[in-house]
N, C-alpha and C positions, 0 to 999 in steps of 0.2 A: 932641075932635070928629074923627070919622073923615073923612079926606079921600078923595075918589073917585080911585081909581088910574087914571092916564092912560096909555094905551098908548104905547109908544115908537114914534116915527114915523121913517121913513127920512130925513125932512128934518132931524130933530134929529141923527141919526147922521152926516150929511154936510153939516152946516151950514157948515163951512169951505170946502166945495168947490162947493156949489150955492146959487144965489140962490133965494129963495122963489118958488114957482110959483103961478099963479092957482088958486083953489079951484074945480076942476071935478070932475065925476063921473068917477072913475078907471076906465079900461077894464077893468082886472083885477077891479074890483068888480062890473062887469056880468056877468063870466063866473063869478065865484065865488059870487055871491048866488044861492041856489037853495033848494029845499025843505029841503035838508040843512043849510043855514046861514042861520038866521033873524036872527042877531046882526049887524046892519049895521055896527056899530062894530068888531066882530072882523074882518069881511070887509075893511073899510077898512085895518086895521092889517096884515093879511096881504098885501093888495095892495101896500102900501108896501114891505114886506120883499122881496116878489118883484121889485119895481121895482129895488131896490138890488142884488139878485143879478144880474138880467139886464143891468144897466148895466156890470157888471164881468166878465161871462163873456167867454171868448175867441171871440166870435162875434157877428155882427150879427143882430138880431131885429126883425121888424115883425109887429104883430098887426092884421089887417083884419077888418071885419065882413062880413056876408053880402052887402053891396053893394060889396065890394072897396074900401071906404074905410078909411084908416089910423086905427086906434084907439090904437095905441101904436107907438113907434119908440125903440130904445135909442140910446145915445150913439154906438156904433160906426157904425150905419147912418146916423145923422144927419150925422156927419162925412164918411162915404163919399159921401152924396148932396149934400154941401156945402149943408146947410140946418140949420134948428133944429127942435127937437121941436115947438115951438108952431106953426111954419109948416107942418110936415108933417101933423100930426094933422088929420083931416077931409078930406084930399085923396084923390082916387082913385089907386090904385096905379099906373095907367098914366100918370099925370103924371110919374112918375119912371122907370118901366119901360114904354115904349110897347108892347112886344111881350110883356108879362107874361102867363103862363099861369095866374095865380092865379084869375081869374074862372072858368076851366074847372074848377079844383079845387072851388070853391064849388058849381058845378053838379053835378059827378059825385060829390063826396064822397070821392074816391080820392086818396091822398097821392102825391106825386112826390118821389123821393129822388135826390140827386146829379145834378141837371140843370144843364147849362151855361146861364148867363145873361149877356148882354152889357149892361153898364151904360153904358160909353162905348166908343169905338173902341179905346182903349188898356187897358181893364179888362174882364176876364172873370171871372165868379164861378161857383162851384159852389154851388147852393142846394137846400134841402129845402122843399117846400110841404106843410104838414101841416094837414089840416082839423080844426077844433074842433067837436065835436058835442054836442048835448044830446038824448039819445034817438036818434032816427033823423034828426034835422034838423041840417044844417050851419049853425052860427051864426057861423062865422068861420074864418080861416085864419092859421096862423103861418108866416111866411116867415123862413127861417134860412139864413145863409151857413155853408158847411162849413168854410171857411178864412178866417182874418183877414188874413194877409199876401197880398193879391191880386196883388202884383207877382210873387211866387213861383208863383202859380197859373198865370199865363201860361206861365212857363218849364216848369212841370210838365205842362201840357196839351200843349205842343210836344213834350216828351220822350215823353209817352204816345203821341202821334200817330206820332212817329218809330218808337217801339218796336212799335206795332201794324203799321206798314208793313213793318218788318223781319220780324216774326213771320209775316205773310202771305206775304212773299217766300220765306222759308225753308220755310214749309209747302207752298207751291206746288212748290218744288224737291224737298222730301221726297216729296210726292205723286207727282211725275213719276218719281222714282227708284224708288219702291216701287209703281208702278202698271203694269199691263199696257197695251199700246198697240194691239195688232192683234187684230182678231176674225176669224172665219172668212170674212167677206165680203172681207177684204183679201188673201186667198190667191187669186191669179189663175191661171186655167187651166181647160181643158176636157178634158184628158187623162184617160183612164179610170182609170189607176193613181192619179193625183193625186186624182180625185174619190172613189175608194175610200178613200184615206188620210184625206181630210176627213170622210167618213162615219163611219169607225171612231173618229177623234179626237173627233167630236161625241158619239158614244155613250159613250166613256170619260169625257168631261168630266162627265157626269151622275153618275158614281160618285165615290168618295173615295179610290180606290186609286192606287198609284204607276203612272206611265205612262213608257214608254221610247220616245223619238222617235229613229229611226235614219234616216240619209241622208248622202250625201256633203257635203263642205264647200261652203257657199254655196247649198244647196238649199232653205233656208227652215225649218230645224228650230226656230229661235227664234220665228218667226211662228206656227208650230203650237202651241208651248208657251204663248205669250201667249193665243192663241185658246182653248186648253183651260181656262186660268184664268178668262177672261171668260165662258165658257159654263158654269162650275161654280157650285155654291152658295157658294163661297168668294170670288166675284168682288169683294165689298166689302172683303175683307181685302187685306193687302200681297202684292205679287208681287216676290219677292226673287231677283235673278239673280246667279249666281256662275259665272264662266268658270274652270273648274278648270285649264285650260291656261295662263291668263294670270297666275295667282298663283304665286309661287315655292313649290315643294313644302314647304320648311321653314316657310312662313308659312300654308299652306293650312288646316292644322288649327286654328290660332288664329283664322283668319278665319271658319271655319264654326262653331266651338263657343264662341268668346270666351275670355276669361281673367280671372282675378282679379288684384288688386293684388299685385305682387311675384312673379308667376308665372315671369317670366324677365327677364333684363337688357333694359332698354328698354321694359318694359311700362308702360302708362299708370298714373298714380297711383291712380285709382279703378277700374281694370280696364276691360273693354270687353265689350259684348254681341256675340255672334256672329250670323252671318247666319241661323242656324236660329232663334234667339230672335226676330229681326225678322220672320220668316215665320210666327210664331204666329197661328193662325186664318186663315192665308192659304196661299200656295203658294210652295214653294222650287224654283227652277229651276236645276239643275246642268247647265250646258253643258259638253261634252267630259268627261263623267264617266269616260271611259277613262283620263284623266290623274290621277285621284284616287289618292293613295298607298294601299297596302294597309292600313296602320294606321288611316287615316281611313275607309277602306271598312268596317272592322270596327266602328268607333264609329258610323258612319252606320247600319249594319244594326241595331245595338242600339237606336238612337233610333227607328227605324221600328217595331221590335218592342215597345219599352217605353213610348215617348212621353216619355222623359226622358233627361237627360244631365247631366254635370258640366262646368263650365268648366275650362280648363287651370289647374291650381293650386288648384282649388276642391274642397270636400267636400260642399257642399249641392247636391242634385239639382235641376235646373230642369225643370219640367213644360212640355211644348210640344204643340201640336196643329196640324200642318201637313200639306199635301198635297205629295208629291214628284213633280216632272216632270223627267226626266233626258234628255239628248240626247247622241248620239255619232256620229262618222263612222268609228269603228273597229270591227273584228270582235271583239266581246267574247268569243265562243266560242273563237276562236283565242287570245285573251289568257288565257283560263282554262287552256288546255293549256300555256301558257308560264308559268303561275303569276303572271300579272300582274294578274289580276282574280279576285275571290272568286266562287266558283260559287254560294254561297248568296245573295249579293247580286244576282247576275245573274238568278236565278230569281225573286227577289222583285220585280225590276223588269220582267222579261220577261213577266209575266202579262198585261199590256196593252201592246202595242207598236204603234207606227205607223211604217210604212216609206215614206219619201218618195222618189219616183223622181228620178234625175238629169235635168238639162235635156236631155241628149242623147237621152233616151228620150221626150221630149215636145216635138219641134220645132214641132208645130202650135200651141203656146202662145207662141212667140216673138213673133209680131205683136202680140198683146194685151199681153204684158209690155213690149214696146218702147213701145207707146202709153202705157202707165202711166208709164214713166220720162220720156217726153216731157212728160206732165202735171206730174210732180214737178219737172222742170227748167223749168217755165213756158214750154214751147215746144209748145203743143197742136196747132199746124198743121204740125209737122214730119212728114215722110214718109220711107219707106225705099224706094228703087227696087227693082224686081223682081230684077235681078241681085244686088244687095246682099243682099236677103232670102234668095235661094237660097243664097248663100255662107254666110249665118249659119245657115240650117237644116241645111247640110251639115257644119258645124263640130262638133267633139266636145264643146266647152265643159267642160274639166276644172274650171274654177272655178265652173260652174253659174250660177245667177241673179246672184250677186254679180259674176261676170266679165261677164255680159251688161250689167249696169248700168254698169260701168266702160267698156265698149266704147261704149255709147250716149253717155255723158258726154263721152268723148274725141271721138267723131264730131261731136257737137253743137258742141263748141268749135272744130273745124276747118272745118266746112262754112260757106259763105257764103250758100247758098241755103236753101230750105225742104225739101230732099230730101237724104238721105244716100245716096251712091253707093258703089260698090266701093272707089274711091280713098280714102275716109275710114275704111275698115276696116283693122285691123291686118294685117300681112303673114301671120300664122299663120292668119287666116281667109280671106284672098284666095288664099293658096297653101298650103292645109292639108297637102299631101303633101311640100312642099319644106322647110318649117320653116326651119332654120338652115343650109341647104346652102350650100356655097361654090363658087366657079368651078371648083375642082379636081375637084368631084364630077360634072361633066358630061363624059362620054367624048367624045373628038374623033371627028368624023364622024357622030355620031348627030344626029337632028333636034333633040333637046333641047340638045345641045352646040352645034350651029350657031346655034340661036336665041338661046341664052344669050350666045354670043360676039358675035353681031350686036347684042343689046341692050346689052352692055357697051361696044361701040364707039360706039353712039349716045349713051350717057350721057357717055363720055369726051369726045366731040366737043362736046357742049353745054357741058360744064364748061370746056373750053379756050376756046370761043367767048365765054363770059361771065366768063372769068378766075376760075373756081370760085365765082362768086356764085350761091348756091343758089336764091335767089328768082327771079332772072332765068332760070336754067337750067330750073327747074321750069315757069316760064311758057312757055318755048320748047317744052318737051316735052309740055306740056298735062297735067301731073300736079301733085299737091300737093307742097309742100316736104317734108312728112313721108315721102311715098312715095319721093321722090328720095333722101332720106337712107337709107331702108331698102334700096333697090336698090344704092346705093353701098356700103353695108356688106356686103351679100350678095356683091357682085362684087369686094370688097376694093379698091375704088377709093380710099376715104378711109383 
């Protein structure tokens, strides 16, 4: 007599580990029974096998119905929630996770992967919420933990958070290093030559050719170069600055073009990308290009013509696309005659040139520039007296705007009121024609000599009276201590 074959149940397979459970309609059976599976007994057997599997996977699993009530919970999640399977089944998911997003997944039918979920104050989980659909209808949701060892998850989340902060910090730093800062609005002045330089620079910015910015030291060549980049179509790319005068000549070529591993003694193990590579799709600004060695000039010209180069010690050509802006305070034509600068590179650069006037040619801009520096120094109410301003306008300013800023900063640190007077200005501005003259330079009997001798006697008398205490002597004389020191040095008293 044939006996009916009885399916192997999960309870039989794990009889030694689990106690018999009450006979209830199994949740997997509800999901698995469909038009494609009419055999209820087969569905029950398959459900039991699936239960055995999910109880042993390296993950926690909860199955909820469309009302967000728990249909199934595996052993991992039951232990984690400090409950039993019998107590958990039938409860709403928010009884265990008050802020659960699972009901929202039921409503939208869209899965959520790798979301952070707080179980208790000391436990954070990463979970997946996966909708179970029959046709277009969401009939349930599977809640799955991504990791089993939740103690390590907290440490991992902390490390990821720290790593993200570090990445953001270095990205901000990199962005600031490879980004232009100044636009044309930051270039201050109403001088006609300056406005013409700005107008030409704005026109050149719309093109993609090389631009040569010429002007004396401290006149604002770097500001113009920044502004040209920001007004160009490459403004979203990197702005890479290289001061050719600040890098040793023997290292300049490797800085510009980079090098491969083993190119020279001391080279980095994996080589290094050069500044030209960093400027790809952006702008390369070469400040003081007159200090670029001749061999580097030749390689730079080849890059401008071909759009490619080789790293030092390398054989594979590197393709680049950048816009060159160069600046110099030197007479490149004279350097060509002395064989210090390549003529072909000069004509490649000089096609579009911007000439910035020195500050001595634009004294009318000094008041506006001074006010700008007051704002930078957070002294917006500071003024300059009329005599002091006249002295500043008459000065030659060999250091140009950079020197003006230094003078303003020095005067602000010395003055105790809200107005800078002549006494707070350096001696070379107050006495522009005297400079470093000494007492011996004044002829006896002349008005200048007699006045100088009288001033020297007054200074010496004040110093004797105060026993060479400079603060007290300056107070008696009605001048600043720095002015007293300068006069004493000039008259060789100290």
